[in-house]
RONUMAR-975649 format. One record per residue (C-alpha): x negated, y negated, z; residue in three letters. Coordinates in Angstrom, 3 decimals. Example, Ala and Ser with C-alpha at 12.3 -4.5 7.8 and 13.67 -1.06 7.14 Angstrom:
2
       east      north         up   type
    -12.300      4.500      7.800    ala
    -13.670      1.060      7.140    ser
***
This chain:
297
       east      north         up   type
     14.240    -20.960     12.847    met
     11.758    -21.649     10.106    arg
      9.174    -22.824     12.436    met
      9.611    -19.530     14.595    phe
      9.222    -17.228     11.388    thr
      6.111    -19.147     10.310    arg
      4.465    -18.769     13.974    val
      5.076    -15.062     13.597    ile
      3.643    -14.754     10.242    glu
      0.632    -16.980     10.791    leu
      0.130    -15.679     14.429    gly
     -0.275    -18.821     16.338    ser
      1.399    -22.177     17.200    phe
     -1.632    -24.166     15.869    ser
     -1.485    -22.591     12.425    ala
      2.295    -23.294     12.086    ala
      1.629    -26.877     13.333    ala
     -0.990    -27.476     10.662    arg
      1.175    -26.068      8.032    glu
      4.283    -28.292      9.242    glu
      2.022    -31.213      9.738    arg
      3.174    -31.631     13.205    val
      1.527    -31.366     16.588    ser
      1.295    -28.037     18.326    gln
      3.386    -29.183     21.402    pro
      6.183    -29.890     18.834    thr
      6.086    -26.348     17.563    ile
      6.132    -24.965     21.057    ser
      8.987    -27.166     22.107    lys
     11.058    -26.086     19.001    ala
     10.449    -22.446     20.022    ile
     11.128    -22.894     23.701    ala
     14.441    -24.636     22.636    ala
     15.368    -21.749     20.434    leu
     14.879    -19.350     23.233    glu
     16.929    -21.449     25.596    arg
     19.731    -21.418     22.948    asn
     19.643    -17.671     22.345    leu
     19.161    -16.808     26.094    gly
     16.164    -14.327     25.258    val
     12.505    -14.432     25.065    arg
     11.350    -14.213     21.528    leu
      7.442    -14.423     22.206    leu
      5.066    -13.078     24.651    asp
      2.413    -15.868     25.191    arg
     -1.180    -15.449     26.869    thr
     -4.088    -17.732     26.359    thr
     -5.600    -15.350     23.656    thr
     -2.599    -13.761     21.923    ser
      0.897    -14.299     20.790    leu
      3.150    -11.340     20.119    thr
      6.864    -11.023     19.367    pro
      9.143     -9.188     21.736    thr
     11.408     -6.468     20.733    glu
     14.136     -9.139     20.497    glu
     11.665    -11.606     18.670    gly
     10.956     -8.881     15.999    arg
     14.763     -8.205     15.291    arg
     15.287    -11.866     15.169    phe
     12.515    -12.454     12.889    tyr
     13.744    -10.028     10.390    ala
     17.229    -11.584     10.273    arg
     16.021    -15.161     10.342    ser
     13.783    -14.678      7.583    lys
     16.681    -13.061      5.401    gly
     18.728    -16.193      6.432    val
     16.085    -18.626      5.327    ile
     15.653    -16.885      2.077    glu
     19.310    -16.901      1.267    glu
     19.482    -20.619      2.242    tyr
     16.436    -21.333     -0.071    ala
     18.334    -19.447     -2.898    glu
     21.533    -21.374     -2.337    ala
     19.700    -24.733     -2.572    val
     17.823    -23.547     -5.690    ala
     21.241    -22.432     -7.208    glu
     22.935    -25.728     -6.446    ala
     19.876    -27.685     -7.998    arg
     19.797    -25.473    -11.091    gly
     16.441    -24.100    -10.270    gln
     17.453    -20.232    -10.039    thr
     15.268    -19.399    -13.004    his
     12.092    -20.891    -11.194    arg
     10.418    -18.129     -8.977    leu
      8.365    -19.759     -6.346    thr
      6.970    -18.944     -2.474    gly
      4.648    -16.722     -0.904    met
      4.725    -12.813     -1.354    leu
      2.441    -11.024      1.329    arg
      1.617     -7.505     -0.039    ile
     -0.081     -4.538      1.848    ser
     -1.914     -1.940      0.048    ala
     -4.440      1.049      0.476    pro
     -7.944     -0.324      0.397    val
     -9.160      1.876     -2.573    gly
     -6.089      1.712     -4.753    leu
     -5.960     -2.097     -4.128    gly
     -9.668     -2.464     -5.149    glu
     -9.712     -0.100     -8.014    leu
     -6.377     -0.329     -9.617    arg
     -4.069     -2.847     -8.097    leu
     -6.145     -6.074     -7.844    asn
     -6.025     -6.768    -11.560    gly
     -2.314     -6.049    -11.812    leu
     -1.477     -8.742     -9.107    phe
     -3.740    -11.206    -11.057    leu
     -1.381    -10.344    -14.247    glu
      1.648    -10.943    -12.027    phe
      0.352    -14.452    -11.082    leu
     -0.165    -15.274    -14.740    thr
      3.448    -14.446    -15.600    ile
      4.827    -16.164    -12.542    tyr
      2.473    -19.282    -11.893    pro
      4.588    -20.863     -9.045    gln
      4.281    -17.684     -6.966    ile
      1.584    -17.124     -4.421    glu
      0.196    -13.694     -3.467    val
     -1.470    -12.696     -0.171    glu
     -2.816     -9.185     -0.569    leu
     -3.677     -7.298      2.449    ile
     -5.720     -4.324      1.888    leu
     -5.436     -1.820      4.934    asn
     -5.343      2.171      5.065    asp
     -3.528      1.953      8.646    arg
      0.212      2.324      9.089    met
      1.598     -1.184      9.790    ile
      4.617     -2.742     11.274    asp
      5.944     -4.605      8.231    met
      8.154     -7.006     10.298    val
      5.493     -7.817     12.881    glu
      2.833     -8.615     10.376    glu
      5.181    -10.347      7.971    gly
      4.719     -8.106      5.031    ile
      7.223     -8.382      2.052    asp
      6.246     -5.237      0.167    val
      3.883     -2.489      1.005    ala
      2.317     -0.235     -1.523    val
      2.020      3.381      0.055    arg
      0.561      6.547     -1.289    leu
      1.847      9.969     -0.175    gly
      5.188     10.822      1.799    asp
      3.934      9.702      5.184    asn
      6.225      6.576      5.516    leu
      7.096      4.262      8.302    pro
     10.553      4.601      9.782    pro
     13.655      2.067      9.255    asn
     12.328      1.024      5.725    val
     13.429      1.239      2.151    ile
     10.997      3.257      0.095    ala
     11.074      3.425     -3.767    arg
      9.115      6.199     -5.545    asn
      7.790      4.616     -8.707    ile
      4.951      6.854     -9.862    ala
      3.098     10.054     -9.272    met
     -0.567     10.890     -9.523    ser
     -1.443     14.505     -9.994    pro
     -4.438     15.953     -8.026    arg
     -7.407     17.299     -9.966    val
    -10.433     19.211     -9.024    leu
    -13.686     17.408    -10.218    val
    -17.519     17.696    -10.153    ala
    -20.401     16.194    -12.106    arg
    -21.503     18.102    -15.100    pro
    -24.788     18.666    -13.855    asp
    -23.450     20.241    -10.585    tyr
    -21.268     22.452    -12.693    val
    -24.409     23.633    -14.779    lys
    -26.604     24.407    -11.856    arg
    -24.019     26.109     -9.498    thr
    -21.994     29.351     -9.657    arg
    -19.334     29.261    -12.295    gln
    -15.974     28.480    -11.263    ile
    -13.129     30.572    -12.844    arg
    -10.547     30.721    -10.088    ser
     -9.583     28.716     -6.915    pro
    -11.059     31.499     -4.795    lys
    -14.504     30.500     -6.371    asp
    -14.486     27.239     -4.389    leu
    -15.084     29.120     -1.235    glu
    -18.693     29.486     -2.364    glu
    -19.223     25.833     -3.256    his
    -19.878     22.474     -1.300    glu
    -16.458     20.890     -1.034    tyr
    -16.354     17.118     -0.235    ile
    -13.002     16.070      1.060    arg
    -11.105     12.968      2.309    tyr
    -11.199     12.813      6.023    ala
     -8.081     11.724      7.444    gly
     -4.854     12.775      9.439    ile
     -3.085     16.008      7.863    gly
     -6.007     16.640      5.648    ser
     -7.879     20.081      6.321    gly
     -9.836     22.767      4.798    ser
     -6.828     24.562      3.082    gln
     -6.040     23.780     -0.317    met
     -2.937     25.038     -2.243    glu
     -3.194     25.879     -6.107    phe
     -0.286     27.013     -8.269    ser
     -0.172     28.493    -11.714    asn
      2.727     30.058    -13.545    asp
      4.543     30.898    -10.367    gly
      1.539     32.057     -8.584    glu
      0.213     30.151     -5.510    thr
     -3.113     30.577     -3.982    ile
     -4.297     28.978     -0.489    met
     -7.989     28.590     -0.663    val
    -10.146     27.813      2.532    ser
    -12.898     25.146      1.251    thr
    -15.974     24.333      3.359    arg
    -18.351     21.467      3.274    gly
    -20.806     19.364      5.375    arg
    -19.280     15.969      4.497    tyr
    -15.968     14.287      4.549    ser
    -15.010     10.462      4.374    val
    -11.685      8.414      5.089    asn
    -12.347      6.185      2.168    asn
    -11.336      6.934     -1.255    ser
    -13.981      4.750     -3.075    leu
    -16.565      6.529     -0.958    ala
    -15.202      9.810     -2.085    leu
    -15.478      8.733     -5.781    arg
    -19.118      7.820     -5.176    gln
    -19.714     11.347     -3.427    cys
    -18.321     12.958     -6.629    phe
    -20.744     10.708     -8.751    leu
    -23.757     11.669     -6.603    ala
    -23.392     15.272     -7.689    gly
    -23.612     16.794     -4.241    met
    -20.556     18.899     -4.428    gly
    -17.005     19.123     -5.981    leu
    -13.593     18.022     -4.531    gly
    -10.079     17.282     -5.335    thr
     -8.781     13.740     -5.816    ala
     -5.494     12.030     -7.018    pro
     -6.187     11.166    -10.702    ala
     -5.731      7.464    -10.269    trp
     -9.198      7.545     -8.344    leu
    -11.063      9.578    -11.045    val
     -9.227      9.426    -14.461    gln
    -11.420      6.912    -15.905    asp
    -14.695      8.925    -14.829    leu
    -13.229     11.826    -16.350    ile
    -12.395      9.996    -19.575    asp
    -16.185      8.627    -19.677    ala
    -17.544     12.156    -19.154    asp
    -19.127     11.168    -15.927    asp
    -16.996     13.712    -14.114    leu
    -15.611     17.192    -15.380    val
    -12.048     18.390    -14.562    arg
    -12.211     22.011    -13.286    leu
     -9.538     24.536    -13.365    leu
     -7.157     22.415    -15.467    pro
     -4.464     25.061    -15.584    thr
     -4.040     25.250    -11.853    trp
     -1.966     22.634    -10.130    arg
     -2.111     20.955     -6.785    met
      0.623     18.767     -4.969    pro
      0.659     15.385     -6.539    ser
      0.390     12.006     -4.687    gln
      3.442      9.772     -4.826    ala
      3.297      6.025     -4.752    leu
      6.115      4.154     -3.178    his
      6.973      0.414     -2.715    leu
      8.350     -0.109      0.664    val
     10.151     -3.010      2.152    tyr
     12.112     -3.974      5.072    pro
     15.592     -4.254      3.669    ser
     17.606     -4.519      0.360    arg
     19.508     -7.443      1.918    arg
     18.297    -11.040      1.495    tyr
     15.712    -10.143     -0.764    gln
     14.237    -13.297     -2.381    pro
     14.177    -13.611     -6.372    leu
     10.289    -13.333     -6.163    arg
     10.379     -9.997     -4.242    thr
     12.826     -8.551     -6.712    lys
     10.549     -9.783     -9.660    ala
      7.645     -8.094     -8.140    phe
      9.364     -4.830     -7.496    leu
     10.605     -4.777    -11.165    gln
      7.026     -5.699    -12.443    phe
      5.432     -2.858    -10.272    met
      8.027     -0.201    -11.380    thr
      7.149     -1.091    -15.066    glu
      3.334     -1.439    -14.849    lys
      2.156      1.171    -12.215    val
      3.058      4.514    -14.194    pro
      1.060      3.026    -17.085    lys
     -2.169      2.603    -14.797    leu
     -4.958      5.272    -15.481    pro
     -4.045      8.639    -13.427    gly
     -0.467      7.718    -12.918    phe
      2.893      8.719    -14.313    gly
      6.516      7.915    -13.959    ile
      7.982      9.667    -10.940    ala
     10.029     12.856    -11.589    gly
      8.381     13.600    -14.956    gln
***
């Protein structure tokens, strides 16, 4: 069972064999024996790829829990429950990971020196079980099905521009004035030219226009700094630039829908201690990052 889970997580028999310090045929025979015992095919094998079947994905999820439970039982019997060890595979968006989370994870490793972290930065929606992810950090409410999601922080959206852009262009007194400006936006599914602003019960929908959009948050940040236009962004992306006066926040009394940050994981059951420690660490630390606040406040 342990060999099977590692084959899934590492993506090949040879990688699992190197880790176990056995030959590749030994791993292959062990998986074949497991399939015969279960009476189902767990893996689809070709000369170039190795993917779990539907039964294989389900068996992997349960197997991983059994193995973690066994490891905790052994640790408890040996009096080692206070020692948090093992590997955490974490998925996070590229921009958020580079700008805010990378340093946070290094702090986590300092606190727990026997835990290893593998950080996968990717903006696409992933199958957590298939890719062996323990915890995914996700922005927004478009979450994968059949997972547990914990909303731990919120980031307000803000309208920003460079100071010299504000000085040389038409003054912005209300959201409707944005229709006369070059609007730089994030290009992605669900993003469009319509923006919603609210203030004291009044809600305004504004149609923005602009010649440039980009599907990377760090590139969007660079666009604002280049002074070619204005745009909206979650505060975590630009709060440090606002504090340094590199960007100006416009229409501060008008609000836009905030962006939620979730911690996503496959199940509450069979959660190893290192995962629980990481979830607690993130719940405490993320709301204190620049541009974030506690969810619900």
